N, C-alpha and C positions, 0 to 999 in steps of 0.2 A: 608452658609453650612451647618448651624442650621437645617433648615427646609428642607433640601435634604438629609440629615441623620437622620431625624426623622421620614421619612413615606419609608424609604428605605427596599427593600426586599434583602435579602442576599441569595445568591445562594450556597446550601450545597450539596455535594455529595449524589445523591437519594439512593444510597445502605445503606448508614448509617440509614435510616429510613424506616418503613413498609408505614407507611401514613404520607405527606408532613404536617407538624405542620402547615404551613402558609397556609392549605386549608380550614381552620377552624376555628373558635372562640374558640372552646375547645382545638384544636392543638395549639396555640398560649396562650390560658390558661395554657397549660401543660409545656409551655417552661416558661413562666413568674414565674409559681410556683415553677417550677425545679429549678429556679436560687435562689430563694429566699430561699428554705429548704437547695439546697447544699452548699449555704453562710452559713447558719444556722448550719448545721447539721455537712457538711463534706461529702464527695464523701462516705465514709464506712460507715456511718449510716445512709445516705438516703435511703429510699426505695421507690418501687411503691405503697404501701402499705399506706406508710405516704402521698404519693403524692396525691393519689385517696381520701384519707380522707381531706386533703386540698381543692382539687377539690370538694369536695361533689358528688365524682362518684365511680366507681368500678374498682377494679386493671386491669380487663380483657379489660375496655375501653383504660385505657395507654398504654395497650400490642398491641393493635390496631395501636399505632403509632411507639413504640420503642420496638424492641427485648429484650431488657435488659438496666441497668443503664449504663452501659460502653459505648452502642451506643449513648444514652441520652447525657453523657458528652462529647462525640465526635462532637454529633451535636451542643452544644452550645459552644464548643471553636472554633470549624470550622466557625460558626456565627461571633463569637467575631475577628476572624482573618480577613474575609471577610469584616467586618464592620469598622477594623483598615485600611485593604486596599483602602478603600474608604475614610475614613479620610485623608489618606496619598496621595494619588491622588489628593482632592481637596484641599489639604493645600499646595503644592509643582508644581501644574500645569502651574502656571505665573514664576516658578523661573527657569530662563534658567543656571545661574553659578552651576555646579554641586558641588560644596564645601558648598555653601548656601543651595542648595537642602536637601544635606546629613546631615545638622544640622536641617533643617525643620523635615526630616523624624525622625531622632533620637529624637527630641524634642514629637514628636506624638507617639512613642514608648514608651518613659519615662515617659510621662505625659499626656495619651490619653484622660483623663477629662478636660484638661485645659479648652477646650472652652466650658465646660459647656451645654455640647451637651446632647441631651435627646431622647428617641425613644418610640414609641407609647406603645410598650407593654413589652420593654426589659430593666432591670433595668441594666443600663449599669455600675453603681460604682459597684453592687453586681457581675456582670460580671466579672469586671475587677478584683475583688478580687478573684475570682473563679479560673482566669486564673493566676493568682500569686501562689496560695495554691494548686492548683490542677492539673494543666496542664501537669507535667512528668506522673502524673500517668494515663493519656493517650494513653501513647506511650511505658512506661516501663512495656511492655506486651508480653507473647510468641505469641501473635497474630501479632505484630506488623509488620513483613514484609511482611506479606499478606493484611492487612489492609493498608499498604503503596504502596502496588502495584497494588489495585484496587481503590486509589486515595482519601482514608479519609482525607491525611492530605495537599491536594492539595491548600488550601487556606493559609495555613502556609507558604508552599513551595513558594508561588507567592511573599509573601512579603521578603522572603529572595533572590529570583531572582532579584525583584526589587532594594534592597540594593548591590548587586553584581554588577549590571550594573552601577549604579550610582559611586561606588567605583573605576570600570575599566574607568569610564569617567575623574575620578581624576587622576589615576595614572594606565595607562593600564600594566605597569611592575609590579604591586604588584601581588604577587604569591598565597597569601592567601586570596583571596578576600570574597569567599564560608566562609572558616573559621571566619572572621571577621564579616560579616554579621549575621553569626550564634551567635555569641559571643555579638553582641549589643542585640538583642531579649531575648537572655537567661539571659543574665548580669541585663537587665533592670529588669526582673523579680524576679530572684534571692536576688539580692539585696534589693529590696522591702521588700520579705519575710523574709531575714536576720535583716531588721532594724527595723523588727516586734517584732522578735523571738529572734535572736542571736546580739542584737546592738552592741556589744563588737567586732563583728567581721567585722562591717563596719563603713566607715565614711558617710554614707548616712542615713538621717534622718528619721523617721516614714513616713514624708511627702512626700519622695521623692524629695525634692528640687533640690537636689545636683545631680541627676541622669544625668540630660541633659549636665550640665556643664561636668563632669567626662567622660562621654560616648563620647561626643564631643571632648574632649581633647584625650582621647584614641585612637579614631580612625583617628583622622587628623594627629596627630604627627606618628603615627603607617604606615601611607599612606606616607606621605610627608619624612619620614626618610627613606623610600625604593624607593626614586626616584634616 
């Protein structure tokens, strides 16, 4: 699995970008350096001017790939969810029992770097930390409905749909499968954030080691108690 994901090309909605970053060495460098800078500075302080300086190029060159930094953030987040879906598929493909499968899925979501995976030009650790800290900023906007309509969040929604089907396999009568699927993903990221910044609000440590056990307990008891 490690080698498969190292070279994988993730499909991202083409309307997010002006020129596909995967199409050139410069485009891939833009993604690589963007992840490093957003991780270091946060999306508010990140600018194309700073990115261009890091790349030793011009702002106009960056603007050939992305209209603005919001779309760039949407791109790298969409890339992450596409990559995570591949990891979930590969780690669950030989598991027939739906209960075992959902636990393996929860493990991939709560600790996506457990297998020490690497990618040729994406810093997965830095990207994961961006997902934890910055992902709500990608959809808490006035434009979210339009962006959702044209498919900017499809990679995220595919993971949710995969979890929903898994929940329904375990208990087809459970009425809140979509809500629970969304809770798994949001809870995994939010508790990692709280553990680092508001540790008195969660029982999860900064390493997130307890997340898998907590989410598995929450999900399985919730589903089974509604049978």
